[in-house]
C-alpha positions in Angstrom: 131.1 -87.9 -20.4 127.6 -89.4 -19.9 126.3 -89.4 -16.3 123.6 -92.0 -17.2 124.2 -95.7 -16.8 125.9 -96.7 -20.0 125.6 -100.2 -21.3 128.8 -102.1 -21.1 130.6 -99.5 -19.1 132.8 -101.3 -16.6 130.9 -104.5 -17.3 133.6 -106.6 -18.9 132.3 -110.1 -18.1 135.4 -111.5 -19.6 138.0 -109.0 -18.8 138.0 -109.4 -15.1 137.8 -105.8 -14.3 136.1 -104.4 -11.2 132.5 -103.3 -11.5 130.0 -101.1 -9.6 126.5 -102.2 -8.8 123.5 -100.6 -7.1 123.1 -101.9 -3.6 120.1 -99.7 -2.6 118.6 -96.3 -2.4 118.9 -93.7 0.3 115.9 -91.9 2.0 115.7 -89.5 -0.9 115.5 -92.1 -3.6 119.1 -91.7 -4.7 120.9 -95.0 -5.8 123.8 -96.3 -3.6 126.7 -98.0 -5.5 129.3 -100.5 -4.4 132.3 -101.8 -6.1 132.3 -105.6 -6.6 135.1 -107.9 -7.7 135.2 -109.1 -11.3 133.8 -112.5 -12.0 134.7 -115.2 -14.5 132.7 -115.8 -17.6 131.4 -119.1 -16.3 130.3 -117.7 -12.9 126.6 -117.0 -12.9 124.3 -115.6 -10.3 121.2 -117.6 -9.6 118.0 -115.9 -10.6 115.1 -117.2 -8.7 112.7 -115.3 -11.0 114.1 -116.7 -14.2 115.2 -113.4 -15.6 118.0 -113.2 -18.1 121.4 -112.4 -16.9 122.6 -108.9 -17.5 119.1 -107.3 -17.9 117.8 -104.6 -15.6 114.6 -105.2 -13.7 112.9 -102.6 -16.0 112.6 -105.3 -18.6 114.6 -103.7 -21.4 117.7 -105.0 -23.1 120.6 -102.7 -23.6 122.5 -105.2 -25.7 124.8 -106.2 -22.8 124.2 -108.1 -19.7 123.4 -105.9 -16.6 124.1 -106.8 -13.1 121.0 -107.2 -10.9 121.2 -105.0 -7.8 120.4 -106.5 -4.5 117.2 -105.6 -2.7 116.9 -102.2 -1.1 117.5 -102.1 2.6 115.8 -98.9 4.0 117.3 -99.7 7.4 120.7 -100.6 6.3 123.8 -98.5 6.5 124.6 -96.3 3.6 127.4 -97.7 1.5 127.1 -101.3 2.9 125.8 -104.3 0.9 122.3 -105.3 1.8 122.2 -108.5 3.9 118.6 -109.6 4.4 119.8 -112.3 6.9 122.2 -110.2 8.9 125.9 -110.3 9.1 127.3 -113.8 8.6 123.8 -115.2 7.9 122.8 -117.8 5.4 123.2 -116.8 1.8 120.9 -118.9 -0.3 122.4 -117.5 -3.5 126.0 -118.1 -2.6 127.0 -114.6 -3.5 129.0 -114.0 -0.4 131.6 -116.6 -1.4 131.9 -115.6 -5.0 135.2 -113.9 -4.5 136.5 -116.1 -1.7 136.3 -113.2 0.8 133.8 -111.5 3.1 131.9 -108.5 1.6 133.5 -105.3 2.5 136.8 -106.9 3.3 138.4 -105.7 0.0 135.7 -103.5 -1.3 135.9 -99.7 -1.4 133.5 -97.2 0.1 130.2 -97.0 -1.8 129.8 -94.0 -4.0 126.7 -91.8 -3.4 126.0 -89.4 -6.2 124.4 -86.0 -5.2 121.1 -84.9 -6.7 118.8 -81.9 -6.1 115.5 -83.5 -6.9 113.8 -86.7 -7.9 114.5 -86.0 -11.6 118.1 -85.0 -11.1 120.8 -87.4 -12.4 123.6 -88.7 -10.2 126.7 -86.7 -10.4 129.9 -88.2 -11.8 132.1 -89.8 -9.3 135.7 -88.7 -9.5 137.9 -91.7 -10.6 141.3 -92.1 -11.8 141.7 -91.4 -15.5 142.0 -95.0 -16.3 138.9 -96.1 -14.4 135.7 -96.1 -16.5 132.5 -94.6 -15.3 129.9 -96.8 -13.7 126.6 -96.7 -15.6 123.6 -95.3 -13.7 120.4 -97.4 -13.8 117.2 -95.7 -14.8 115.1 -94.2 -12.0 112.4 -96.2 -10.5 109.0 -94.6 -11.4 107.5 -95.4 -8.0 110.4 -94.1 -6.1 110.6 -91.1 -8.4 107.0 -90.3 -7.7 107.6 -90.8 -3.9 110.6 -88.6 -4.2 108.6 -85.9 -5.9 106.0 -85.9 -3.1 108.7 -85.8 -0.5 110.5 -83.0 -2.3 107.2 -81.1 -2.7 106.5 -81.4 0.9 110.0 -80.3 1.7 109.6 -77.2 -0.5 106.1 -76.2 0.7 106.8 -76.5 4.4 109.0 -73.4 4.6 106.5 -71.4 2.6 103.7 -72.2 5.1 106.0 -71.3 8.0 106.9 -68.0 6.2 103.3 -67.1 5.8 102.7 -67.8 9.5 105.6 -65.6 10.4 104.4 -62.8 8.1 100.9 -63.1 9.7 102.4 -62.9 13.1 104.4 -59.9 12.2 101.3 -58.2 10.8 99.3 -59.0 13.9 102.1 -57.7 16.1 102.4 -54.5 14.0 98.6 -53.9 14.0 98.5 -54.4 17.8 101.3 -52.0 18.3 99.5 -49.4 16.0 96.3 -49.9 18.0 98.1 -49.3 21.2 99.7 -46.1 19.8 96.4 -44.9 18.5 94.8 -45.6 21.9 97.6 -43.6 23.6 97.1 -40.7 21.1 93.3 -40.7 21.8 94.0 -40.7 25.5 96.3 -37.7 25.2 93.8 -35.9 23.0 91.1 -36.5 25.7 93.4 -35.2 28.4 94.2 -32.1 26.4 90.5 -31.5 25.6 89.6 -31.9 29.3 92.3 -29.5 30.3 91.0 -26.9 27.8 87.4 -27.3 29.0 88.5 -27.0 32.6 90.5 -23.8 31.7 87.5 -22.3 30.0 85.2 -23.1 33.0 87.6 -21.6 35.4 88.1 -18.5 33.2 84.3 -18.1 32.7 83.7 -18.5 36.5 86.3 -15.9 37.3 84.9 -13.6 34.6 81.5 -13.9 36.0 82.7 -13.3 39.6 84.6 -10.2 38.3 81.6 -8.9 36.4 79.3 -9.5 39.4 81.8 -7.8 41.6 82.2 -10.8 43.9 86.0 -11.1 43.6 87.8 -9.7 46.7 89.0 -6.2 46.1 87.5 -5.9 42.6 84.1 -4.4 41.8 81.9 -5.1 38.8 82.4 -2.9 35.6 79.0 -1.3 36.2 79.7 -0.3 39.7 80.3 3.4 40.5 83.3 2.5 42.6 84.7 -0.1 40.2 88.4 -0.1 39.8 88.5 -2.0 36.6 86.5 0.1 34.2 85.0 3.3 35.7 81.4 4.1 34.7 82.5 7.3 33.0 85.1 5.5 30.9 82.7 2.9 29.5 81.7 3.2 25.8 78.1 4.0 25.2 75.8 5.0 22.3 72.8 7.0 23.3 69.8 8.1 21.2 66.8 10.2 22.5 63.3 9.2 21.3 60.4 11.6 21.4 57.0 10.1 21.1 54.5 12.6 19.7 50.9 11.8 20.4 49.2 13.3 17.3 45.8 12.9 18.9 46.4 14.8 22.1 49.6 16.7 21.2 51.4 15.3 24.1 55.0 14.1 24.1 56.9 11.4 25.9 60.7 11.1 25.9 63.0 8.2 26.6 66.8 7.6 26.1 67.9 4.3 24.4 71.4 3.4 25.7 73.8 0.7 24.3 76.7 0.1 26.7 79.3 -1.6 24.6 81.6 -2.2 27.6 79.1 -4.1 29.8 77.1 -5.5 26.9 73.8 -4.2 28.3 71.0 -2.1 27.0 68.7 0.3 28.9 65.7 2.5 28.3 65.8 5.5 30.5 62.4 7.2 31.1 62.6 11.0 31.2 59.7 12.8 32.9 58.4 15.9 31.2 59.0 17.9 34.4 62.7 17.5 34.0 64.2 21.0 34.4 66.4 22.2 31.6 68.1 25.4 30.6 67.6 26.9 27.2 70.2 28.8 25.1 69.2 32.1 26.8 69.8 30.7 30.3 66.1 30.5 31.1 64.9 27.5 33.0 62.4 25.4 31.2 61.0 21.9 31.2 61.6 18.9 29.0 58.1 19.1 27.6 58.2 22.8 26.8 61.7 22.4 25.3 60.5 19.7 22.9 57.6 22.0 21.7 59.6 25.2 21.5 63.3 24.3 20.8 62.8 21.3 18.6 65.0 18.2 18.5 68.4 19.7 18.3 67.8 22.2 21.0 66.4 19.6 23.4 69.3 17.2 22.7 71.9 19.9 23.6 70.0 20.8 26.8 69.8 17.1 27.9 73.5 16.8 27.3 74.1 19.8 29.6 71.8 18.5 32.4 72.8 14.8 32.3 76.4 15.3 31.3 76.1 12.7 28.5 76.7 12.6 24.8 73.5 11.9 22.7 74.4 10.9 19.2 71.0 11.5 17.6 67.3 12.2 18.0 64.5 9.9 16.7 61.1 11.6 16.5 58.5 8.8 16.6 54.9 10.0 15.9 52.2 7.6 17.0 51.4 6.5 13.5 55.0 5.4 13.0 55.0 3.5 16.3 51.9 1.7 15.1 53.6 0.8 11.8 56.8 -0.3 13.6 54.9 -2.8 15.8 53.1 -4.2 12.8 56.3 -4.6 10.8 57.9 -6.6 13.6 54.8 -8.8 13.8 53.1 -7.5 16.9 54.6 -7.5 20.4 54.0 -9.4 23.6 54.2 -7.6 27.0 52.6 -7.7 30.5 49.9 -5.1 30.7 49.1 -3.4 34.0 45.6 -2.1 33.2 42.7 -2.3 30.8 42.8 0.3 28.0 39.6 1.4 26.3 39.4 1.9 22.5 40.1 5.6 21.9 37.9 5.5 18.8 34.9 4.2 20.7 32.9 6.8 22.7 30.3 4.4 23.9 30.6 3.6 27.5 30.7 0.0 28.6 32.4 -1.1 25.5 35.0 -3.9 25.8 38.5 -2.6 26.3 40.9 -2.6 23.4 43.8 -3.9 25.7 43.2 -6.3 28.5 45.2 -6.4 31.7 47.3 -9.6 32.0 50.5 -11.4 31.5 52.0 -11.9 28.0 49.4 -10.0 26.1 49.8 -9.8 22.4 49.4 -6.2 21.1 48.9 -5.1 17.5 50.1 -1.8 16.3 46.9 0.1 17.3 46.7 -1.6 20.7 50.4 -0.8 21.3 49.8 2.9 20.6 46.7 3.0 22.8 48.6 1.3 25.7 51.8 3.5 25.3 49.8 6.8 25.5 47.2 5.8 28.1 47.1 7.5 31.5 44.1 6.4 33.6 42.1 8.5 36.1 44.2 9.5 39.1 47.5 8.2 37.5 50.7 10.2 37.3 52.6 10.9 34.2 55.2 8.3 35.2 52.6 5.6 34.8 52.0 6.5 31.2 55.7 6.9 30.6 56.4 3.4 32.0 53.9 1.9 29.5 55.7 3.6 26.6 58.9 2.0 27.9 57.3 -1.4 27.9 56.1 -1.0 24.3 59.6 0.1 23.2 61.3 -2.9 24.9 58.7 -5.3 23.4 59.3 -3.9 19.9 63.1 -4.3 20.3 62.6 -8.0 21.3 60.8 -8.6 18.0 63.1 -6.5 15.8 65.8 -8.4 13.8 69.3 -8.5 15.3 70.7 -8.3 11.8 71.8 -4.7 11.0 70.8 -5.0 7.4 67.3 -6.3 8.2 66.8 -3.7 11.0 67.8 -1.0 8.6 65.3 -2.3 6.0 62.6 -2.1 8.7 63.5 1.5 9.5 63.5 2.4 5.8 60.1 0.8 5.4 58.7 3.3 8.0 59.5 6.1 5.4 60.4 8.6 8.1 62.4 11.7 7.6 64.9 11.6 10.4 66.6 14.5 12.0 70.2 15.0 11.0 72.8 13.7 11.6 70.9 10.4 12.3 70.5 8.3 9.1 68.5 5.1 8.4 71.6 3.0 8.5 72.8 4.5 11.8 69.4 4.0 13.4 69.0 0.5 12.0 72.4 -0.7 13.2 71.8 0.9 16.6 68.4 -0.8 17.1 69.8 -4.1 15.9 72.4 -4.1 18.8 69.6 -3.3 21.3 67.4 -6.0 19.8 70.2 -8.6 20.4 70.6 -7.5 24.0 66.8 -7.5 24.6 66.5 -11.0 23.2 69.3 -12.2 25.4 67.8 -10.8 28.6 70.4 -8.0 29.0 68.0 -5.1 28.7 66.1 -3.2 31.3 63.9 -0.1 31.6 64.5 2.4 34.4 63.0 5.9 35.3 65.0 9.0 35.9 63.9 10.3 39.4 63.5 14.0 39.7 62.2 16.3 42.5 58.9 18.1 42.4 60.6 21.1 40.8 62.1 18.9 38.1 65.7 19.1 39.4 68.1 16.3 40.0 69.8 15.4 43.2 72.9 13.3 43.7 71.1 10.9 46.0 68.2 10.2 43.7 69.8 10.4 40.2 73.4 9.2 40.4 72.2 5.6 40.1 70.9 6.4 36.6 72.9 9.5 35.5 76.3 8.1 36.5 75.9 4.3 36.2 73.7 4.1 33.2 74.5 7.3 31.3 78.0 7.8 32.6 77.4 11.5 33.2 77.1 14.0 36.0 73.9 15.7 37.0 73.9 19.5 36.4 70.4 20.7 37.1 69.6 24.4 36.9 69.5 26.4 40.2 66.2 25.8 42.1 65.5 29.6 42.2 65.8 30.0 38.4 62.3 28.8 37.7 59.1 30.3 39.1 57.8 28.1 41.8 54.1 27.6 41.8 52.3 25.9 44.7 49.0 24.3 43.8 46.1 23.7 46.2 43.2 21.6 44.9 39.7 22.9 45.8 37.8 21.5 42.9 36.7 18.2 44.6 38.5 16.1 41.9 41.8 14.6 42.9 43.0 14.3 39.3 43.0 18.1 38.9 46.2 18.5 40.9 48.2 16.1 38.7 46.8 17.7 35.6 47.7 21.2 36.8 51.2 19.9 37.7 51.8 18.5 34.2 50.6 21.7 32.6 52.7 23.9 34.8 55.9 21.8 34.3 55.2 21.8 30.6 55.0 25.6 30.7 58.4 25.9 32.4 57.2 26.5 35.9 58.3 24.7 39.0 55.6 22.8 40.9 55.1 22.5 44.6 52.4 20.3 46.0 50.0 22.5 48.1 47.6 19.8 49.3 43.8 19.7 49.1 41.5 22.3 50.5 39.0 21.4 53.2 36.1 22.5 51.0 35.3 23.2 47.4 35.6 26.7 45.9 33.6 27.9 43.0 36.3 30.2 41.5 40.0 29.8 41.1 42.6 32.2 42.4 46.2 33.0 41.4 48.0 34.8 44.3 51.3 36.6 44.5 52.9 38.3 47.5 55.7 40.3 45.9 55.0 42.9 43.2 57.9 41.5 41.2 56.0 38.2 40.9 52.8 39.8 39.5 53.7 39.2 35.9 54.7 35.6 36.8 51.2 35.2 38.3 49.6 36.4 35.1 51.6 33.9 33.1 50.6 31.1 35.4 46.9 32.0 35.0 47.3 31.9 31.2 49.1 28.6 31.4 46.3 27.0 33.4 43.6 28.5 31.4 42.2 30.7 34.2 40.8 34.1 33.6 43.0 37.2 34.1 40.6 38.3 37.0 41.7 35.4 39.0 45.1 37.0 39.6 45.3 38.8 43.0 47.8 39.8 45.6 47.8 38.0 48.9 49.7 35.6 51.2 51.8 32.9 49.5 53.0 29.7 51.2 56.6 29.5 52.1 58.9 28.4 49.3 56.6 29.4 46.5 56.5 32.5 44.3 52.9 32.1 43.2 50.0 30.2 44.9 47.2 28.7 42.8 43.9 27.6 44.4 42.0 25.5 41.8 38.3 26.1 41.9 35.5 24.4 40.1 35.9 26.7 37.1 39.2 25.0 36.3 39.0 23.1 33.1 42.0 20.9 32.4 43.3 21.0 28.9 41.6 24.4 28.2 44.9 26.3 28.2 
């Protein structure tokens, strides 16, 4: 079955059968058919344009005559014949009366074939088996082009709307994601703020606890602290003996690293500190260093101070000079001018100038650490040595390996059990504390006889060293009272240092009203005669100066220094 318009189909001009003709096109360019009554062979339709009967308007001849469809009525009803003059109007062509009846009175409903596009063919209309198919006219090119444009617009319109919908969904999704991301960032900020606040609160509470400002809680360094007792704190202690090779003097300090409180301390030990040797004899720190050596002095200090010293570092003045030069000089506040020990000419410029933040080389540091000016006590010189040690620690590397290398470069032979690595690691810890401002230098206070008292020494012995003072009995050392009759105030201090260094106790006897030419060493008890002889030898006085006489209360031997006294002649 051909769905095109076939020539001659149903167009029996002489058979009198019914025929279908195109009466118009719908809005989509599809043809509209209508059944028309059969006409006699003689009946002709007037053609005002002079076209041949039976030919389509396209201008081609199919070999049979074609009916001419009426004009297209875009506003007419589908399936109704086109009436340009309205219902019942004038028909100039006389077509309405061709069958002797009104159009539509006996005609059937117009057939509208379905098509999916402008190029689609009309579908076949279902007819009775005996009824032939109506031929379909060729498509109008203009209407076909218009149909294609309309169909294209119809197809593209949903695509544009789909893209708009997709864009809107993407925009909505992106906005939702941005809101979620903003919420996550806000939660992150809140959590970070909470962590910071917690750290601030914890740090504040820790500081108040350490400072002992929390109610009912004392600082860890307090003697009455309930958190960590002073004796329970972990400490590392090393004793340092500075040997002045030029004058054969010694100065001793303790280097303390408190691992519990994270603080370092240099404790200055006076040479007059009373110690007890292995035989039970009372001696002084200076004499112990000369006689008993490093190990003996370390054990005696442990006994007196109740501490545990891990090692001894003997530091001769040449090694101190090298140490300062290795760390790149030091910077300290000097309290006096120091002359150059190698210059004997008076009026020469000082080697070290008094002032703030003075830079000292190795030679300058040694001169300052060992200097004791006229009329100054031993404690003044000891304090300068402590300044130099703290200044060197500030310049020393905090890295244990680098500090160990510095110690090894000194090429010292250390006293066992102290090794280069042990000393380097220990000094690196103190260097870190010194750079952080957690380091201090304190003196150990002693009485005139070199003994310790609870009131004057607990602040250092217990709090810094974590020990308990155990000084020898006051009566175990020979007590020597010194009265100065030389006319020089410095001689009293020099005699004190000499006596303490010799293991004697010192008692200040004041200054005589006038000068004496010869010195005297007086004892009152015959049992103290030998002690008087030893005192004379220690001070460098002649044996004939020893005599029996009255001795001041509290002393075993009385010494009156005369102008024949020569300090350093002993």
